[in-house]
Steps between C-alpha positions, in 0.01 A plus 500: 500500500609137490781567745261662744269198483787253528636679807158498670450129420848400616442669833160345551293816482140396448353847465631745246443871446633600160507836332418681179866530403571844369140598427520816705789745466664304219180481293524133400180398324286327764343261247841372392627466857185318611517270197867423573407404857217280368726323249766435764249379759351268236835332432532135609779591744262712707183289474592257776289655773791691652277771640167508680438861396654751262402865530598797286558834666410746223547866574260712297514843667395695191235245403684418178333162472789286625283316751231421247750367249662270757160380615393429144817306410566322830170497689394146580827341391568178690866423569 
């Protein structure tokens, strides 16, 4: 996660689209993944206004609640 953010920042990308890493076929718990993203995005290294917008592309084909969990954990977060 940190590497992905560092690469985007070092290349001057102002808009990010991130994913729900492994929450589909690999059945990673969406709450834990979303919380990990939140903790990393809250770190001092990433709070310098690197991005104007950060979006999460959350695939929830079977309506398993992945989208709702990510919205609950990350919705409204300012980075």
